[in-house]
N, C-alpha and C positions, 0 to 999 in steps of 0.2 A: 792507470791500470796498471796493478802488482804483477811482479814477473814470476811464472807458475812456479810450484812448488817442484823441485827437484826430490826422487827416492830416492837413495844408494842401496842396490841392492849386493853389490858388492865390492871388493876392490883387488886390482890387479899387484901379484902378490910377488910374480917372478914370467921371465920367460921361461917356456919350453919349446925345448931343439933350435929347428935353425932358420926356421922362414916365417920367424914372425907371429908364431901363434903367444897366446896370453895364461898366462894358469893364473884362475882369478878364483880368491875364495869366497865367496856367495855369501850372507852373512842368514841366509836359512837355503837350507839344499835339499831340499823339497822345492825351492820355487822353479816357475817354469812359465814367466814373467820371458826371457829370455829366449829368443827362438831365430831360426835362420831370416834374411832378408827384414829382420825390424832393425829401430835405430836405438840407439843406445847415448851419451852424453857423457864423455868421460869429463869427472870436475877434479879438479888439485886447485888449490885456495880458492883463488877468484875467477882461474881461468875454466873455462868453457870451450868442451869442441863433441861435434856430435861423429859419428860416425851409423854406419849402416856396420850391420853380425853378414859375416859371409860364412861365418864356420862355428860348427858348436858339436863340444861332446863331450862327456861324461870323462875323469880321469881320477879315481883315486875320489880324495874328498874336494876333491878341487873340479872346474867349467872351464874346457880349454876350449879358446875365444879366439877368432880368429876377425880381423875387422881391416875393411878396406881401406888401402893407402900403408897398409900394415903388414910388407912382404921382407922385411930380413931379423933378425936377431938384434940388429942396429936402430931399427927401431921400433923394435915391442920391448931394449931396454928404457927408451926413454919415456913408456908408458903406466913403469912399474909405479905403484903408489895411487896412481889415482883410483878414485873410485870410479866404480861404474852406474851410471843412474839412469834413469826412467821418471816422467814428469807422473807428477801423482797421479793424474785422469787417465792414465797407460795404465793403470793397476786393478788386476781384478779385483769386482766386490769385494770386502770382505762378508764372509757368513753369519748369518743372527748370533752363535757366539764362537764368532773368529774377531780377532783383534789385528792390525799390523803392529810390530813394533815403534814402528816410527809414535803409531795413534798409542803409543804408552808413553812414552818421553816427554816432563813435564804434569805426569796427571797427581794428584794430591791421592796417599791414600790412606784410608781409612779403616775401624774395625767394624763388626756390625754390631760392638755395643759405642761406637762413635768418637773414640781414640782417635787423634791426628799420632801417623806413622811416620810423614815425609812428600819426601818428591818425588817419584822418580825418575833415574836420572840417566841409568843405562839398561840395559836389557843383554844379556849373556845367553846365548844358546848352548848347549850342553845336550850331551848323547840321554837322556832320558827325558827331558822338560828343559825349558826356557827357565831362567831367574832375572826377579825385574832388581835390581842396586837401588835400595830407597835411603837416602839422606834427610837427616832434619837436625841442624846447627851440625856437631860434632860426630853424630850416630849415626851408624852405617847400617843396615840389614840387609839379605838377603830373602827376596821373598818366591817360593816359586811358583810358576804359576800351571796350576795343577787345583782339579776342580776342589778338592780339601781345602784348599785354600783360599781360592780364591771363587768370591759369592756374586759377584757384580764388577759389570765393566759400562761406566758411562761414560761412553765418549762422548754425549752432550756436554757432559758439566767437565768432562776430562777428570771423573772421579775413579778410583777402586776400589772397591769394597774385599778386603776382604775377613775371615775369622781364621786367624792364627792358631797352626795346631801347638799344642804343649812346649814351652818353650823357644819356639822362634824368634819373640821377638825379644830373648833374655840379654843382659850385656853380659 
């Protein structure tokens, strides 16, 4: 049996105050997946550690997280750099016109005319819309995830069909 896929929701970037609170940068600031009482898995390389959330609040562009067993600045400092993950099956299902960032990674990107653009290697959240980094050999394109460009997301065949705006694919 294959191990269950873990999905990173954010990264612990610092401590907050002196009582073990953690400053977490969520990859999707609108995410509501983390809740008090739920468990997360902290990942750093091959290391995995499950912890229960005992406190959670927003602070500026971060989430402040308190985990069981983390009640001092020293304990919190040891967790800086860990990714905060949940099992894939604990994510709420994506809506019909929605896709999780991790589902885009590795997708092939083609134009509506059938021209190969490349493979999605990264998704960058921005203030207005997210952007896919698409690479093909030495070429790299930044494809905005907006309705005017993205025509179809085929999760089953791992394909993203785009209708590029003028100049979008120019080098």
